[in-house]
Backbone bond lengths (Angstrom), bond angles and torsions (degrees), N, CA, C in turn:
res aa  C-N    CA-C-N  psi(-1)  N-CA   C-N-CA  omega(-1)  CA-C   N-CA-C  phi
1 M - - - 1.463 - - 1.497 111.34 -
2 K 1.306 118.00 132.72 1.409 122.36 174.21 1.541 110.97 -97.61
3 H 1.325 115.15 127.47 1.473 117.75 -175.80 1.539 106.59 -125.16
4 D 1.343 116.92 121.04 1.449 122.85 178.49 1.517 109.43 -102.26
5 T 1.346 118.07 103.79 1.457 121.44 -175.90 1.518 111.19 -76.91
6 D 1.338 119.10 -13.86 1.440 123.08 -176.58 1.539 112.12 -95.15
7 F 1.320 117.84 6.35 1.444 120.84 -175.67 1.501 108.85 -68.47
8 D 1.304 117.96 131.91 1.457 125.37 174.71 1.526 107.48 -143.08
9 S 1.305 118.30 113.65 1.487 118.95 -174.17 1.494 113.91 -61.62
10 K 1.359 117.61 -21.73 1.452 120.96 176.33 1.507 112.41 -70.33
11 Q 1.329 116.73 -15.49 1.481 121.39 -178.73 1.530 110.24 -103.10
12 Q 1.296 118.47 13.09 1.427 120.73 -174.95 1.540 109.17 -109.83
13 P 1.314 117.97 93.80 1.454 119.78 -178.57 1.515 113.20 -64.28
14 E 1.332 119.87 -24.84 1.438 121.12 179.53 1.515 108.65 -66.32
15 L 1.303 118.00 -42.04 1.475 119.39 -179.25 1.541 111.72 -67.25
16 Q 1.309 115.91 -37.93 1.495 119.18 177.88 1.530 109.78 -66.54
17 A 1.328 117.74 -37.85 1.481 119.95 176.55 1.511 111.61 -64.86
18 I 1.297 118.41 -40.19 1.468 123.60 178.09 1.528 108.07 -65.46
19 A 1.314 118.08 -47.79 1.492 120.17 177.95 1.533 110.59 -57.05
20 N 1.318 117.51 -44.86 1.485 121.55 179.41 1.480 111.23 -61.57
21 T 1.333 118.48 -40.64 1.458 123.19 179.59 1.534 108.94 -65.54
22 I 1.281 118.78 -43.37 1.491 121.05 179.76 1.497 109.37 -65.81
23 R 1.304 121.23 -43.06 1.458 122.98 177.38 1.550 109.43 -60.18
24 A 1.288 117.47 -41.96 1.516 120.01 -179.98 1.507 108.04 -65.79
25 L 1.307 119.74 -40.96 1.457 121.85 177.27 1.552 112.02 -60.80
26 A 1.338 114.72 -41.87 1.466 118.39 179.09 1.541 110.37 -66.88
27 E 1.303 115.99 -43.15 1.461 117.46 -179.85 1.547 111.63 -62.26
28 K 1.323 113.44 -40.31 1.499 119.45 -179.68 1.572 111.44 -61.85
29 R 1.317 114.27 -30.04 1.442 121.77 -179.04 1.550 116.17 -94.93
30 Q 1.331 113.35 2.78 1.457 120.06 -177.29 1.519 111.73 -51.22
31 G 1.282 117.53 130.84 1.419 122.18 -179.11 1.584 113.61 91.72
32 N 1.307 115.38 -11.71 1.456 121.24 -177.57 1.544 107.30 -108.30
33 S 1.307 116.74 90.24 1.470 119.47 -173.63 1.548 114.15 -62.42
34 L 1.326 115.99 -33.66 1.466 118.91 178.18 1.535 112.65 -67.36
35 A 1.325 117.25 -39.95 1.460 122.41 179.16 1.577 109.14 -70.18
36 L 1.315 117.37 -37.74 1.450 121.54 177.81 1.501 111.59 -68.56
37 L 1.343 114.55 -37.65 1.476 119.21 176.71 1.516 111.60 -65.03
38 A 1.361 115.63 -38.95 1.450 118.49 175.30 1.497 113.61 -62.76
39 L 1.351 114.81 -37.49 1.520 119.31 177.77 1.491 108.02 -65.58
40 L 1.343 119.28 -46.26 1.443 121.90 178.70 1.542 112.77 -60.03
41 R 1.316 115.60 -42.02 1.476 118.41 177.61 1.492 111.04 -63.00
42 T 1.340 120.73 -39.81 1.425 123.38 177.16 1.510 111.44 -63.10
43 L 1.310 118.17 -43.22 1.467 121.98 176.69 1.524 112.15 -63.18
44 E 1.308 117.00 -39.50 1.430 121.21 178.93 1.536 110.70 -67.12
45 Q 1.290 115.98 -41.35 1.484 119.74 177.21 1.513 111.98 -65.01
46 L 1.307 118.16 -39.90 1.466 121.99 178.32 1.543 108.18 -64.58
47 H 1.316 116.10 -44.28 1.443 120.78 179.70 1.551 110.99 -58.73
48 R 1.333 115.15 -44.56 1.465 118.58 178.95 1.539 110.95 -66.35
49 E 1.286 117.69 -42.12 1.472 119.53 -179.78 1.535 111.50 -62.61
50 I 1.299 116.55 -42.02 1.474 118.86 -178.40 1.542 108.29 -68.79
51 Q 1.362 116.30 -46.82 1.465 119.70 -175.23 1.514 109.97 -63.36
52 E 1.309 118.70 -45.21 1.461 121.03 -175.41 1.509 113.37 -81.63
53 G 1.298 117.17 -15.36 1.469 122.37 -177.95 1.502 110.91 -103.25
54 V 1.338 114.45 -102.09 1.487 118.51 -169.81 1.505 114.01 -68.25
55 F 1.366 118.34 -24.21 1.503 117.31 177.86 1.506 109.17 -70.18
56 Q 1.322 118.13 -48.54 1.486 119.33 -178.47 1.531 110.60 -60.62
57 A 1.324 116.15 -39.00 1.439 119.52 178.16 1.521 114.30 -65.31
58 S 1.312 115.86 -21.96 1.447 119.33 -178.62 1.551 113.67 -101.35
59 L 1.328 116.61 9.26 1.469 116.98 179.12 1.522 113.16 -63.07
60 P 1.302 118.31 151.03 1.448 122.34 -175.96 1.530 113.80 -55.51
61 D 1.322 115.97 147.22 1.428 120.91 177.99 1.544 111.82 -117.17
62 N 1.344 114.88 11.07 1.457 118.38 175.74 1.526 109.26 -148.50
63 R 1.357 115.52 165.71 1.485 117.08 -175.09 1.493 114.31 -66.52
64 Q 1.334 118.50 -36.75 1.450 121.49 -178.63 1.537 109.70 -63.16
65 A 1.281 118.58 -45.16 1.415 123.40 178.79 1.507 113.12 -65.25
66 L 1.368 115.01 -42.09 1.480 119.74 175.56 1.487 109.90 -61.78
67 Y 1.309 119.28 -42.63 1.478 121.55 178.23 1.562 109.97 -59.94
68 A 1.298 116.43 -44.94 1.437 119.65 -178.43 1.542 111.07 -63.17
69 L 1.375 116.62 -39.07 1.465 120.30 177.85 1.543 109.83 -65.04
70 L 1.335 116.74 -49.39 1.435 120.20 -179.94 1.536 113.43 -61.03
71 K 1.300 114.90 -38.89 1.538 119.94 177.39 1.493 107.12 -63.00
72 D 1.333 121.63 -43.50 1.472 122.13 -178.86 1.494 109.50 -65.81
73 I 1.305 119.23 -41.32 1.453 121.95 179.58 1.555 110.27 -60.78
74 E 1.318 116.36 -43.27 1.461 121.54 178.39 1.504 110.93 -65.83
75 E 1.356 119.86 -45.75 1.437 123.28 -172.91 1.547 112.86 -78.05
76 E 1.345 117.66 -30.06 1.458 121.26 -170.08 1.525 113.88 -102.32
77 G 1.318 118.80 8.38 1.429 117.63 174.68 1.542 118.21 114.13
78 G 1.300 116.03 14.24 1.454 117.57 173.12 1.578 113.68 87.24
79 W 1.289 109.23 -172.18 1.472 119.24 -175.80 1.545 109.97 -77.19
80 P 1.336 118.85 133.59 1.460 116.74 178.15 1.526 112.59 -69.58
81 Y 1.288 116.25 132.05 1.451 121.52 -173.07 1.537 107.68 -145.41
82 I 1.317 115.42 135.66 1.474 119.16 177.31 1.524 105.64 -106.52
83 D 1.311 116.97 110.45 1.411 125.89 -177.76 1.569 110.01 -77.26
84 R 1.282 116.63 133.79 1.442 120.17 172.70 1.514 110.02 -94.42
85 M 1.328 114.70 139.09 1.485 120.04 176.36 1.507 107.67 -63.80
86 K 1.317 116.20 130.76 1.449 118.18 176.10 1.514 112.65 -73.30
87 L 1.298 117.95 145.85 1.469 122.49 -179.96 1.533 109.61 -56.61
88 R 1.312 117.17 -37.71 1.485 121.97 -178.78 1.558 109.08 -62.16
89 S 1.346 116.83 -43.02 1.470 121.21 177.39 1.511 112.02 -61.81
90 L 1.375 116.58 -40.54 1.447 121.66 178.53 1.535 107.77 -63.48
91 L 1.299 118.40 -45.83 1.442 123.25 -179.39 1.527 112.76 -59.43
92 V 1.366 114.22 -40.29 1.470 119.31 -179.42 1.551 108.03 -66.03
93 N 1.314 116.69 -41.91 1.425 120.17 177.50 1.525 112.05 -62.08
94 L 1.330 117.84 -39.93 1.438 122.15 178.33 1.503 109.85 -67.31
95 S 1.332 118.68 -42.19 1.473 120.17 -178.29 1.539 109.57 -65.46
96 D 1.295 116.92 -36.90 1.492 119.93 176.00 1.522 109.53 -64.31
97 T 1.275 118.09 -40.48 1.486 121.47 -178.26 1.470 112.37 -64.93
98 F 1.359 114.71 -37.90 1.482 119.08 -174.75 1.499 113.44 -105.27
99 S 1.337 118.01 18.99 1.422 120.40 178.41 1.519 108.03 -73.38
100 P 1.346 118.19 155.42 1.470 121.82 -176.93 1.546 111.70 -57.91
101 T 1.316 117.89 -32.77 1.473 117.84 -176.96 1.530 111.93 -76.01
102 N 1.310 117.92 -16.43 1.454 122.13 178.91 1.535 112.20 -105.36
103 N 1.293 117.25 1.88 1.423 121.83 -173.66 1.555 111.11 -100.97
104 P 1.334 120.94 108.62 1.419 120.19 -177.10 1.510 115.14 -63.21
105 E 1.350 116.05 -25.07 1.460 119.71 179.58 1.511 111.88 -67.16
106 S 1.375 116.05 -35.81 1.455 118.72 178.95 1.501 111.64 -69.43
107 E 1.343 117.72 -27.84 1.489 119.51 178.73 1.550 108.42 -73.31
108 Q 1.322 117.05 -34.68 1.451 120.28 -179.41 1.506 111.41 -67.91
109 Q 1.368 116.75 -34.92 1.459 121.84 -177.83 1.534 110.32 -75.40
110 A 1.356 118.95 -25.73 1.434 120.47 -176.43 1.456 115.37 -73.49
């Protein structure tokens, strides 16, 4: 296992560049739910590949390294997780969108 004790994500320009690129892609696709969904699926797949591949292979093999990893997780914001929108939340958003008070057609008929 290779353990880099000097790692600080704030000092990693590559990660910032990737984050900026993803933000730009999301902005470019604003209003296009299918394109944004494809972006989210890609991010989730990358997350899974990294977690199940190189991350698991690099997990600590001694107590000191495990302690350092757990300390970093605690101090820097927890375990990375990509949350999926619940179907119920999606349906609530849809019902709000198509409610009579938000529907211009219902105002025209009244």
